[in-house]
mmCIF file of the N, C-alpha and C atoms, coordinates in Angstrom:
data_MODEL
# 
_entry.id   MODEL 
# 
loop_
_atom_site.group_PDB 
_atom_site.id 
_atom_site.type_symbol 
_atom_site.label_atom_id 
_atom_site.label_alt_id 
_atom_site.label_comp_id 
_atom_site.label_asym_id 
_atom_site.label_entity_id 
_atom_site.label_seq_id 
_atom_site.pdbx_PDB_ins_code 
_atom_site.Cartn_x 
_atom_site.Cartn_y 
_atom_site.Cartn_z 
_atom_site.occupancy 
_atom_site.B_iso_or_equiv 
_atom_site.pdbx_formal_charge 
_atom_site.auth_seq_id 
_atom_site.auth_comp_id 
_atom_site.auth_asym_id 
_atom_site.auth_atom_id 
_atom_site.pdbx_PDB_model_num 
ATOM 1   N N  . UNK A 1 1  ? -127.877 -53.584 120.389 1.00 0.00 ? 1  UNK A N  1 
ATOM 2   C CA . UNK A 1 1  ? -127.989 -54.632 121.361 1.00 0.00 ? 1  UNK A CA 1 
ATOM 3   C C  . UNK A 1 1  ? -127.362 -55.889 120.781 1.00 0.00 ? 1  UNK A C  1 
ATOM 4   N N  . UNK A 1 2  ? -126.359 -56.400 121.454 1.00 0.00 ? 2  UNK A N  1 
ATOM 5   C CA . UNK A 1 2  ? -125.609 -57.550 120.954 1.00 0.00 ? 2  UNK A CA 1 
ATOM 6   C C  . UNK A 1 2  ? -125.837 -58.779 121.824 1.00 0.00 ? 2  UNK A C  1 
ATOM 7   N N  . UNK A 1 3  ? -125.773 -59.936 121.187 1.00 0.00 ? 3  UNK A N  1 
ATOM 8   C CA . UNK A 1 3  ? -125.839 -61.214 121.876 1.00 0.00 ? 3  UNK A CA 1 
ATOM 9   C C  . UNK A 1 3  ? -124.532 -61.951 121.608 1.00 0.00 ? 3  UNK A C  1 
ATOM 10  N N  . UNK A 1 4  ? -124.018 -62.607 122.641 1.00 0.00 ? 4  UNK A N  1 
ATOM 11  C CA . UNK A 1 4  ? -122.803 -63.401 122.512 1.00 0.00 ? 4  UNK A CA 1 
ATOM 12  C C  . UNK A 1 4  ? -123.183 -64.865 122.716 1.00 0.00 ? 4  UNK A C  1 
ATOM 13  N N  . UNK A 1 5  ? -122.722 -65.709 121.821 1.00 0.00 ? 5  UNK A N  1 
ATOM 14  C CA . UNK A 1 5  ? -123.031 -67.139 121.916 1.00 0.00 ? 5  UNK A CA 1 
ATOM 15  C C  . UNK A 1 5  ? -121.813 -67.931 121.480 1.00 0.00 ? 5  UNK A C  1 
ATOM 16  N N  . UNK A 1 6  ? -121.411 -68.906 122.292 1.00 0.00 ? 6  UNK A N  1 
ATOM 17  C CA . UNK A 1 6  ? -120.259 -69.731 121.927 1.00 0.00 ? 6  UNK A CA 1 
ATOM 18  C C  . UNK A 1 6  ? -120.552 -71.208 122.076 1.00 0.00 ? 6  UNK A C  1 
ATOM 19  N N  . UNK A 1 7  ? -121.779 -71.567 122.361 1.00 0.00 ? 7  UNK A N  1 
ATOM 20  C CA . UNK A 1 7  ? -122.313 -72.920 122.397 1.00 0.00 ? 7  UNK A CA 1 
ATOM 21  C C  . UNK A 1 7  ? -123.203 -73.049 123.618 1.00 0.00 ? 7  UNK A C  1 
ATOM 22  N N  . UNK A 1 8  ? -124.044 -74.028 123.620 1.00 0.00 ? 8  UNK A N  1 
ATOM 23  C CA . UNK A 1 8  ? -124.967 -74.226 124.716 1.00 0.00 ? 8  UNK A CA 1 
ATOM 24  C C  . UNK A 1 8  ? -126.383 -74.356 124.197 1.00 0.00 ? 8  UNK A C  1 
ATOM 25  N N  . UNK A 1 9  ? -127.358 -74.182 125.090 1.00 0.00 ? 9  UNK A N  1 
ATOM 26  C CA . UNK A 1 9  ? -128.753 -74.335 124.673 1.00 0.00 ? 9  UNK A CA 1 
ATOM 27  C C  . UNK A 1 9  ? -129.151 -73.305 123.612 1.00 0.00 ? 9  UNK A C  1 
ATOM 28  N N  . UNK A 1 10 ? -129.863 -73.767 122.596 1.00 0.00 ? 10 UNK A N  1 
ATOM 29  C CA . UNK A 1 10 ? -130.326 -72.884 121.528 1.00 0.00 ? 10 UNK A CA 1 
ATOM 30  C C  . UNK A 1 10 ? -131.309 -71.838 122.063 1.00 0.00 ? 10 UNK A C  1 
ATOM 31  N N  . UNK A 1 11 ? -131.891 -72.115 123.204 1.00 0.00 ? 11 UNK A N  1 
ATOM 32  C CA . UNK A 1 11 ? -132.843 -71.185 123.831 1.00 0.00 ? 11 UNK A CA 1 
ATOM 33  C C  . UNK A 1 11 ? -132.205 -69.817 124.071 1.00 0.00 ? 11 UNK A C  1 
ATOM 34  N N  . UNK A 1 12 ? -130.915 -69.791 124.350 1.00 0.00 ? 12 UNK A N  1 
ATOM 35  C CA . UNK A 1 12 ? -130.199 -68.534 124.580 1.00 0.00 ? 12 UNK A CA 1 
ATOM 36  C C  . UNK A 1 12 ? -130.303 -67.635 123.358 1.00 0.00 ? 12 UNK A C  1 
ATOM 37  N N  . UNK A 1 13 ? -130.131 -68.225 122.183 1.00 0.00 ? 13 UNK A N  1 
ATOM 38  C CA . UNK A 1 13 ? -130.214 -67.464 120.932 1.00 0.00 ? 13 UNK A CA 1 
ATOM 39  C C  . UNK A 1 13 ? -131.618 -66.924 120.729 1.00 0.00 ? 13 UNK A C  1 
ATOM 40  N N  . UNK A 1 14 ? -132.607 -67.771 120.962 1.00 0.00 ? 14 UNK A N  1 
ATOM 41  C CA . UNK A 1 14 ? -133.998 -67.351 120.773 1.00 0.00 ? 14 UNK A CA 1 
ATOM 42  C C  . UNK A 1 14 ? -134.357 -66.204 121.711 1.00 0.00 ? 14 UNK A C  1 
ATOM 43  N N  . UNK A 1 15 ? -133.950 -66.298 122.960 1.00 0.00 ? 15 UNK A N  1 
ATOM 44  C CA . UNK A 1 15 ? -134.286 -65.259 123.939 1.00 0.00 ? 15 UNK A CA 1 
ATOM 45  C C  . UNK A 1 15 ? -133.581 -63.942 123.647 1.00 0.00 ? 15 UNK A C  1 
ATOM 46  N N  . UNK A 1 16 ? -132.396 -64.012 123.042 1.00 0.00 ? 16 UNK A N  1 
ATOM 47  C CA . UNK A 1 16 ? -131.691 -62.765 122.721 1.00 0.00 ? 16 UNK A CA 1 
ATOM 48  C C  . UNK A 1 16 ? -132.479 -61.924 121.725 1.00 0.00 ? 16 UNK A C  1 
ATOM 49  N N  . UNK A 1 17 ? -133.226 -62.576 120.856 1.00 0.00 ? 17 UNK A N  1 
ATOM 50  C CA . UNK A 1 17 ? -134.072 -61.854 119.893 1.00 0.00 ? 17 UNK A CA 1 
ATOM 51  C C  . UNK A 1 17 ? -135.438 -61.548 120.502 1.00 0.00 ? 17 UNK A C  1 
ATOM 52  N N  . UNK A 1 18 ? -136.055 -62.568 121.108 1.00 0.00 ? 18 UNK A N  1 
ATOM 53  C CA . UNK A 1 18 ? -137.417 -62.421 121.625 1.00 0.00 ? 18 UNK A CA 1 
ATOM 54  C C  . UNK A 1 18 ? -137.503 -61.378 122.735 1.00 0.00 ? 18 UNK A C  1 
ATOM 55  N N  . UNK A 1 19 ? -136.571 -61.408 123.669 1.00 0.00 ? 19 UNK A N  1 
ATOM 56  C CA . UNK A 1 19 ? -136.638 -60.510 124.824 1.00 0.00 ? 19 UNK A CA 1 
ATOM 57  C C  . UNK A 1 19 ? -135.869 -59.212 124.627 1.00 0.00 ? 19 UNK A C  1 
ATOM 58  N N  . UNK A 1 20 ? -134.717 -59.272 123.958 1.00 0.00 ? 20 UNK A N  1 
ATOM 59  C CA . UNK A 1 20 ? -133.840 -58.097 123.875 1.00 0.00 ? 20 UNK A CA 1 
ATOM 60  C C  . UNK A 1 20 ? -133.773 -57.470 122.493 1.00 0.00 ? 20 UNK A C  1 
ATOM 61  N N  . UNK A 1 21 ? -134.400 -58.102 121.518 1.00 0.00 ? 21 UNK A N  1 
ATOM 62  C CA . UNK A 1 21 ? -134.371 -57.613 120.141 1.00 0.00 ? 21 UNK A CA 1 
ATOM 63  C C  . UNK A 1 21 ? -132.933 -57.336 119.687 1.00 0.00 ? 21 UNK A C  1 
ATOM 64  N N  . UNK A 1 22 ? -132.034 -58.275 120.015 1.00 0.00 ? 22 UNK A N  1 
ATOM 65  C CA . UNK A 1 22 ? -130.620 -58.121 119.647 1.00 0.00 ? 22 UNK A CA 1 
ATOM 66  C C  . UNK A 1 22 ? -130.486 -57.959 118.139 1.00 0.00 ? 22 UNK A C  1 
ATOM 67  N N  . UNK A 1 23 ? -129.637 -57.029 117.733 1.00 0.00 ? 23 UNK A N  1 
ATOM 68  C CA . UNK A 1 23 ? -129.431 -56.803 116.300 1.00 0.00 ? 23 UNK A CA 1 
ATOM 69  C C  . UNK A 1 23 ? -127.991 -57.117 115.876 1.00 0.00 ? 23 UNK A C  1 
ATOM 70  N N  . UNK A 1 24 ? -127.208 -57.632 116.812 1.00 0.00 ? 24 UNK A N  1 
ATOM 71  C CA . UNK A 1 24 ? -125.838 -58.068 116.529 1.00 0.00 ? 24 UNK A CA 1 
ATOM 72  C C  . UNK A 1 24 ? -125.648 -59.421 117.205 1.00 0.00 ? 24 UNK A C  1 
ATOM 73  N N  . UNK A 1 25 ? -125.066 -60.361 116.491 1.00 0.00 ? 25 UNK A N  1 
ATOM 74  C CA . UNK A 1 25 ? -124.788 -61.682 117.043 1.00 0.00 ? 25 UNK A CA 1 
ATOM 75  C C  . UNK A 1 25 ? -123.294 -61.949 116.931 1.00 0.00 ? 25 UNK A C  1 
ATOM 76  N N  . UNK A 1 26 ? -122.655 -62.166 118.067 1.00 0.00 ? 26 UNK A N  1 
ATOM 77  C CA . UNK A 1 26 ? -121.226 -62.470 118.113 1.00 0.00 ? 26 UNK A CA 1 
ATOM 78  C C  . UNK A 1 26 ? -121.071 -63.948 118.468 1.00 0.00 ? 26 UNK A C  1 
ATOM 79  N N  . UNK A 1 27 ? -120.372 -64.684 117.614 1.00 0.00 ? 27 UNK A N  1 
ATOM 80  C CA . UNK A 1 27 ? -120.229 -66.123 117.816 1.00 0.00 ? 27 UNK A CA 1 
ATOM 81  C C  . UNK A 1 27 ? -118.789 -66.492 118.141 1.00 0.00 ? 27 UNK A C  1 
ATOM 82  N N  . UNK A 1 28 ? -118.636 -67.435 119.053 1.00 0.00 ? 28 UNK A N  1 
ATOM 83  C CA . UNK A 1 28 ? -117.317 -67.959 119.395 1.00 0.00 ? 28 UNK A CA 1 
ATOM 84  C C  . UNK A 1 28 ? -116.981 -69.114 118.464 1.00 0.00 ? 28 UNK A C  1 
ATOM 85  N N  . UNK A 1 29 ? -116.521 -68.799 117.283 1.00 0.00 ? 29 UNK A N  1 
ATOM 86  C CA . UNK A 1 29 ? -116.285 -69.809 116.247 1.00 0.00 ? 29 UNK A CA 1 
ATOM 87  C C  . UNK A 1 29 ? -115.274 -70.870 116.680 1.00 0.00 ? 29 UNK A C  1 
ATOM 88  N N  . UNK A 1 30 ? -114.416 -70.529 117.584 1.00 0.00 ? 30 UNK A N  1 
ATOM 89  C CA . UNK A 1 30 ? -113.412 -71.488 118.055 1.00 0.00 ? 30 UNK A CA 1 
ATOM 90  C C  . UNK A 1 30 ? -114.064 -72.661 118.802 1.00 0.00 ? 30 UNK A C  1 
ATOM 91  N N  . UNK A 1 31 ? -115.254 -72.438 119.326 1.00 0.00 ? 31 UNK A N  1 
ATOM 92  C CA . UNK A 1 31 ? -115.936 -73.437 120.143 1.00 0.00 ? 31 UNK A CA 1 
ATOM 93  C C  . UNK A 1 31 ? -117.112 -74.089 119.426 1.00 0.00 ? 31 UNK A C  1 
ATOM 94  N N  . UNK A 1 32 ? -117.280 -73.795 118.131 1.00 0.00 ? 32 UNK A N  1 
ATOM 95  C CA . UNK A 1 32 ? -118.431 -74.297 117.389 1.00 0.00 ? 32 UNK A CA 1 
ATOM 96  C C  . UNK A 1 32 ? -117.986 -74.831 116.030 1.00 0.00 ? 32 UNK A C  1 
ATOM 97  N N  . UNK A 1 33 ? -118.743 -75.814 115.540 1.00 0.00 ? 33 UNK A N  1 
ATOM 98  C CA . UNK A 1 33 ? -118.487 -76.304 114.188 1.00 0.00 ? 33 UNK A CA 1 
ATOM 99  C C  . UNK A 1 33 ? -119.167 -75.361 113.193 1.00 0.00 ? 33 UNK A C  1 
ATOM 100 N N  . UNK A 1 34 ? -118.781 -75.470 111.951 1.00 0.00 ? 34 UNK A N  1 
ATOM 101 C CA . UNK A 1 34 ? -119.393 -74.632 110.918 1.00 0.00 ? 34 UNK A CA 1 
ATOM 102 C C  . UNK A 1 34 ? -120.892 -74.920 110.809 1.00 0.00 ? 34 UNK A C  1 
ATOM 103 N N  . UNK A 1 35 ? -121.271 -76.175 110.944 1.00 0.00 ? 35 UNK A N  1 
ATOM 104 C CA . UNK A 1 35 ? -122.687 -76.548 110.886 1.00 0.00 ? 35 UNK A CA 1 
ATOM 105 C C  . UNK A 1 35 ? -123.467 -75.914 112.040 1.00 0.00 ? 35 UNK A C  1 
ATOM 106 N N  . UNK A 1 36 ? -122.898 -75.945 113.246 1.00 0.00 ? 36 UNK A N  1 
ATOM 107 C CA . UNK A 1 36 ? -123.554 -75.320 114.400 1.00 0.00 ? 36 UNK A CA 1 
ATOM 108 C C  . UNK A 1 36 ? -123.717 -73.822 114.184 1.00 0.00 ? 36 UNK A C  1 
ATOM 109 N N  . UNK A 1 37 ? -122.717 -73.190 113.623 1.00 0.00 ? 37 UNK A N  1 
ATOM 110 C CA . UNK A 1 37 ? -122.776 -71.751 113.365 1.00 0.00 ? 37 UNK A CA 1 
ATOM 111 C C  . UNK A 1 37 ? -123.912 -71.427 112.409 1.00 0.00 ? 37 UNK A C  1 
ATOM 112 N N  . UNK A 1 38 ? -124.026 -72.195 111.340 1.00 0.00 ? 38 UNK A N  1 
ATOM 113 C CA . UNK A 1 38 ? -125.106 -71.964 110.370 1.00 0.00 ? 38 UNK A CA 1 
ATOM 114 C C  . UNK A 1 38 ? -126.477 -72.165 111.017 1.00 0.00 ? 38 UNK A C  1 
ATOM 115 N N  . UNK A 1 39 ? -126.604 -73.188 111.848 1.00 0.00 ? 39 UNK A N  1 
ATOM 116 C CA . UNK A 1 39 ? -127.870 -73.453 112.537 1.00 0.00 ? 39 UNK A CA 1 
ATOM 117 C C  . UNK A 1 39 ? -128.231 -72.309 113.473 1.00 0.00 ? 39 UNK A C  1 
ATOM 118 N N  . UNK A 1 40 ? -127.255 -71.839 114.228 1.00 0.00 ? 40 UNK A N  1 
ATOM 119 C CA . UNK A 1 40 ? -127.488 -70.748 115.176 1.00 0.00 ? 40 UNK A CA 1 
ATOM 120 C C  . UNK A 1 40 ? -127.892 -69.470 114.443 1.00 0.00 ? 40 UNK A C  1 
ATOM 121 N N  . UNK A 1 41 ? -127.199 -69.141 113.379 1.00 0.00 ? 41 UNK A N  1 
ATOM 122 C CA . UNK A 1 41 ? -127.528 -67.929 112.620 1.00 0.00 ? 41 UNK A CA 1 
ATOM 123 C C  . UNK A 1 41 ? -128.934 -68.030 112.051 1.00 0.00 ? 41 UNK A C  1 
ATOM 124 N N  . UNK A 1 42 ? -129.279 -69.186 111.490 1.00 0.00 ? 42 UNK A N  1 
ATOM 125 C CA . UNK A 1 42 ? -130.613 -69.383 110.930 1.00 0.00 ? 42 UNK A CA 1 
ATOM 126 C C  . UNK A 1 42 ? -131.683 -69.233 112.012 1.00 0.00 ? 42 UNK A C  1 
ATOM 127 N N  . UNK A 1 43 ? -131.461 -69.843 113.158 1.00 0.00 ? 43 UNK A N  1 
ATOM 128 C CA . UNK A 1 43 ? -132.401 -69.743 114.281 1.00 0.00 ? 43 UNK A CA 1 
ATOM 129 C C  . UNK A 1 43 ? -132.547 -68.305 114.736 1.00 0.00 ? 43 UNK A C  1 
ATOM 130 N N  . UNK A 1 44 ? -131.435 -67.617 114.877 1.00 0.00 ? 44 UNK A N  1 
ATOM 131 C CA . UNK A 1 44 ? -131.436 -66.230 115.362 1.00 0.00 ? 44 UNK A CA 1 
ATOM 132 C C  . UNK A 1 44 ? -132.183 -65.303 114.408 1.00 0.00 ? 44 UNK A C  1 
ATOM 133 N N  . UNK A 1 45 ? -131.953 -65.463 113.115 1.00 0.00 ? 45 UNK A N  1 
ATOM 134 C CA . UNK A 1 45 ? -132.602 -64.595 112.131 1.00 0.00 ? 45 UNK A CA 1 
ATOM 135 C C  . UNK A 1 45 ? -134.105 -64.839 112.029 1.00 0.00 ? 45 UNK A C  1 
ATOM 136 N N  . UNK A 1 46 ? -134.538 -66.057 112.294 1.00 0.00 ? 46 UNK A N  1 
ATOM 137 C CA . UNK A 1 46 ? -135.962 -66.395 112.183 1.00 0.00 ? 46 UNK A CA 1 
ATOM 138 C C  . UNK A 1 46 ? -136.767 -66.033 113.429 1.00 0.00 ? 46 UNK A C  1 
ATOM 139 N N  . UNK A 1 47 ? -136.104 -65.817 114.546 1.00 0.00 ? 47 UNK A N  1 
ATOM 140 C CA . UNK A 1 47 ? -136.810 -65.553 115.811 1.00 0.00 ? 47 UNK A CA 1 
ATOM 141 C C  . UNK A 1 47 ? -137.312 -64.113 115.841 1.00 0.00 ? 47 UNK A C  1 
ATOM 142 N N  . UNK A 1 48 ? -138.610 -63.912 116.028 1.00 0.00 ? 48 UNK A N  1 
ATOM 143 C CA . UNK A 1 48 ? -139.150 -62.543 116.069 1.00 0.00 ? 48 UNK A CA 1 
ATOM 144 C C  . UNK A 1 48 ? -138.983 -61.912 117.454 1.00 0.00 ? 48 UNK A C  1 
ATOM 145 N N  . UNK A 1 49 ? -139.037 -60.609 117.490 1.00 0.00 ? 49 UNK A N  1 
ATOM 146 C CA . UNK A 1 49 ? -139.022 -59.870 118.755 1.00 0.00 ? 49 UNK A CA 1 
ATOM 147 C C  . UNK A 1 49 ? -140.390 -60.003 119.403 1.00 0.00 ? 49 UNK A C  1 
ATOM 148 N N  . UNK A 1 50 ? -140.417 -60.277 120.699 1.00 0.00 ? 50 UNK A N  1 
ATOM 149 C CA . UNK A 1 50 ? -141.663 -60.474 121.416 1.00 0.00 ? 50 UNK A CA 1 
ATOM 150 C C  . UNK A 1 50 ? -142.436 -59.199 121.674 1.00 0.00 ? 50 UNK A C  1 
ATOM 151 N N  . UNK A 1 51 ? -141.746 -58.052 121.663 1.00 0.00 ? 51 UNK A N  1 
ATOM 152 C CA . UNK A 1 51 ? -142.415 -56.772 121.887 1.00 0.00 ? 51 UNK A CA 1 
ATOM 153 C C  . UNK A 1 51 ? -143.035 -56.684 123.266 1.00 0.00 ? 51 UNK A C  1 
ATOM 154 N N  . UNK A 1 52 ? -144.205 -56.074 123.339 1.00 0.00 ? 52 UNK A N  1 
ATOM 155 C CA . UNK A 1 52 ? -144.995 -55.914 124.560 1.00 0.00 ? 52 UNK A CA 1 
ATOM 156 C C  . UNK A 1 52 ? -144.146 -55.526 125.768 1.00 0.00 ? 52 UNK A C  1 
ATOM 157 N N  . UNK A 1 53 ? -144.100 -56.399 126.763 1.00 0.00 ? 53 UNK A N  1 
ATOM 158 C CA . UNK A 1 53 ? -143.429 -56.055 128.024 1.00 0.00 ? 53 UNK A CA 1 
ATOM 159 C C  . UNK A 1 53 ? -141.925 -55.866 127.849 1.00 0.00 ? 53 UNK A C  1 
ATOM 160 N N  . UNK A 1 54 ? -141.353 -56.482 126.851 1.00 0.00 ? 54 UNK A N  1 
ATOM 161 C CA . UNK A 1 54 ? -139.916 -56.345 126.615 1.00 0.00 ? 54 UNK A CA 1 
ATOM 162 C C  . UNK A 1 54 ? -139.574 -54.995 125.984 1.00 0.00 ? 54 UNK A C  1 
ATOM 163 N N  . UNK A 1 55 ? -140.524 -54.402 125.314 1.00 0.00 ? 55 UNK A N  1 
ATOM 164 C CA . UNK A 1 55 ? -140.286 -53.132 124.631 1.00 0.00 ? 55 UNK A CA 1 
ATOM 165 C C  . UNK A 1 55 ? -139.940 -52.017 125.621 1.00 0.00 ? 55 UNK A C  1 
ATOM 166 N N  . UNK A 1 56 ? -140.523 -52.039 126.805 1.00 0.00 ? 56 UNK A N  1 
ATOM 167 C CA . UNK A 1 56 ? -140.221 -51.009 127.819 1.00 0.00 ? 56 UNK A CA 1 
ATOM 168 C C  . UNK A 1 56 ? -138.734 -50.998 128.159 1.00 0.00 ? 56 UNK A C  1 
ATOM 169 N N  . UNK A 1 57 ? -138.161 -52.171 128.316 1.00 0.00 ? 57 UNK A N  1 
ATOM 170 C CA . UNK A 1 57 ? -136.733 -52.278 128.636 1.00 0.00 ? 57 UNK A CA 1 
ATOM 171 C C  . UNK A 1 57 ? -135.885 -51.772 127.466 1.00 0.00 ? 57 UNK A C  1 
ATOM 172 N N  . UNK A 1 58 ? -136.276 -52.117 126.262 1.00 0.00 ? 58 UNK A N  1 
ATOM 173 C CA . UNK A 1 58 ? -135.551 -51.666 125.070 1.00 0.00 ? 58 UNK A CA 1 
ATOM 174 C C  . UNK A 1 58 ? -135.606 -50.145 124.973 1.00 0.00 ? 58 UNK A C  1 
ATOM 175 N N  . UNK A 1 59 ? -136.770 -49.577 125.253 1.00 0.00 ? 59 UNK A N  1 
ATOM 176 C CA . UNK A 1 59 ? -136.917 -48.118 125.205 1.00 0.00 ? 59 UNK A CA 1 
ATOM 177 C C  . UNK A 1 59 ? -135.979 -47.437 126.198 1.00 0.00 ? 59 UNK A C  1 
ATOM 178 N N  . UNK A 1 60 ? -135.810 -48.021 127.378 1.00 0.00 ? 60 UNK A N  1 
ATOM 179 C CA . UNK A 1 60 ? -134.899 -47.456 128.378 1.00 0.00 ? 60 UNK A CA 1 
ATOM 180 C C  . UNK A 1 60 ? -133.456 -47.485 127.867 1.00 0.00 ? 60 UNK A C  1 
ATOM 181 N N  . UNK A 1 61 ? -133.081 -48.555 127.195 1.00 0.00 ? 61 UNK A N  1 
ATOM 182 C CA . UNK A 1 61 ? -131.720 -48.658 126.654 1.00 0.00 ? 61 UNK A CA 1 
ATOM 183 C C  . UNK A 1 61 ? -131.476 -47.642 125.549 1.00 0.00 ? 61 UNK A C  1 
ATOM 184 N N  . UNK A 1 62 ? -132.507 -47.367 124.778 1.00 0.00 ? 62 UNK A N  1 
ATOM 185 C CA . UNK A 1 62 ? -132.370 -46.449 123.651 1.00 0.00 ? 62 UNK A CA 1 
ATOM 186 C C  . UNK A 1 62 ? -132.280 -44.987 124.068 1.00 0.00 ? 62 UNK A C  1 
ATOM 187 N N  . UNK A 1 63 ? -132.636 -44.682 125.318 1.00 0.00 ? 63 UNK A N  1 
ATOM 188 C CA . UNK A 1 63 ? -132.620 -43.277 125.772 1.00 0.00 ? 63 UNK A CA 1 
ATOM 189 C C  . UNK A 1 63 ? -131.228 -42.785 125.975 1.00 0.00 ? 63 UNK A C  1 
# 
């Protein structure tokens, strides 16, 4: 499960992990500064998967 981010609200990054348990992060480096990239990666890695109701959707994708 991949997430694509090229700038915008940081909430997008958090939700990609919390709701979708994304395990790949693709960044649009052309549209971001190096500092923004580091911040986004740090945020993404620290965000836990929410599990529970989101797990059903993940299970369907894994089938």
